[in-house]
C-alpha positions as CSV (number, residue, x, y, z in Angstrom):
1,X,-22.7,-56.5,-115.4
2,X,-24.4,-58.4,-118.2
3,X,-22.6,-61.7,-118.9
4,X,-22.8,-62.8,-122.5
5,X,-20.6,-65.8,-123.4
6,X,-20.3,-68.2,-126.3
7,X,-21.8,-71.6,-125.5
8,X,-18.4,-73.2,-125.8
9,X,-17.5,-71.4,-122.5
10,X,-19.9,-73.7,-120.8
11,X,-17.7,-76.6,-121.6
12,X,-14.3,-74.9,-121.7
13,X,-14.7,-72.5,-118.8
14,X,-17.3,-74.1,-116.6
15,X,-15.7,-72.9,-113.3
16,X,-15.9,-69.3,-114.5
17,X,-19.6,-69.7,-115.5
18,X,-20.4,-71.4,-112.2
19,X,-18.7,-68.6,-110.2
20,X,-20.9,-66.0,-112.0
21,X,-24.2,-67.8,-111.6
22,X,-23.4,-68.5,-107.9
23,X,-23.5,-64.7,-107.3
24,X,-27.1,-64.7,-108.5
25,X,-26.4,-63.3,-111.9
26,X,-27.5,-65.1,-115.1
27,X,-25.1,-65.9,-117.9
28,X,-26.4,-65.5,-121.4
29,X,-24.9,-68.0,-123.9
30,X,-24.7,-67.5,-127.6
31,X,-24.3,-69.9,-130.5
32,X,-23.0,-68.4,-133.8
33,X,-23.6,-65.0,-132.4
34,X,-27.3,-65.5,-131.5
35,X,-28.8,-66.0,-128.1
36,X,-29.1,-69.7,-127.3
37,X,-29.8,-70.1,-123.6
38,X,-29.5,-68.6,-120.1
39,X,-27.7,-70.3,-117.2
40,X,-28.9,-69.7,-113.7
41,X,-28.1,-71.0,-110.3
42,X,-30.7,-73.4,-108.8
43,X,-31.4,-70.8,-106.1
44,X,-32.1,-68.1,-108.7
45,X,-34.2,-70.4,-110.8
46,X,-36.3,-71.3,-107.8
47,X,-36.7,-67.7,-106.8
48,X,-38.1,-67.0,-110.3
49,X,-40.4,-70.0,-110.5
50,X,-41.6,-70.9,-107.0
51,X,-44.5,-68.4,-107.0
52,X,-45.7,-70.0,-110.3
53,X,-45.7,-73.4,-108.8
54,X,-47.6,-72.1,-105.7
55,X,-50.2,-70.4,-107.9
56,X,-50.7,-73.6,-110.0
57,X,-51.1,-75.6,-106.8
58,X,-53.7,-73.1,-105.5
59,X,-55.5,-73.3,-108.9
60,X,-55.6,-77.1,-108.8
61,X,-57.0,-77.1,-105.3
62,X,-59.6,-74.5,-106.3
63,X,-60.6,-76.5,-109.3
64,X,-61.1,-79.7,-107.2
65,X,-63.3,-77.8,-104.7
66,X,-65.6,-76.1,-107.3
67,X,-67.4,-77.0,-110.4
68,X,-67.3,-73.4,-111.7
69,X,-65.3,-73.1,-114.9
70,X,-64.4,-70.1,-117.1
71,X,-64.0,-70.1,-120.9
72,X,-60.8,-69.0,-122.6
73,X,-62.4,-65.7,-123.5
74,X,-63.5,-65.0,-119.9
75,X,-60.0,-65.8,-118.5
76,X,-58.0,-63.8,-121.0
77,X,-60.6,-61.0,-121.2
78,X,-60.2,-60.5,-117.5
79,X,-56.4,-60.5,-117.7
80,X,-56.5,-58.0,-120.6
81,X,-58.7,-55.6,-118.6
82,X,-56.4,-55.8,-115.6
83,X,-53.3,-55.2,-117.7
84,X,-54.9,-52.4,-119.6
85,X,-56.1,-50.7,-116.4
86,X,-52.5,-50.1,-115.3
């Protein structure tokens, strides 16, 4: 179930928030009725971001091994074609 809480719950009810995020679910925090932030467990955050770090590491390695470079238009044009082909 979607967990939306006021940001004050982070201070006042930390154990409750911690219990929720430890199940792998995010908690959405609001301030004055508007979305302010999302709280995730470290494990869930890593699951969401590890592949990005790996891809950036591969790109860095590839850039060091080659002098080939692409312009902004080439990179984003290629991505747009891939997205639009779906």
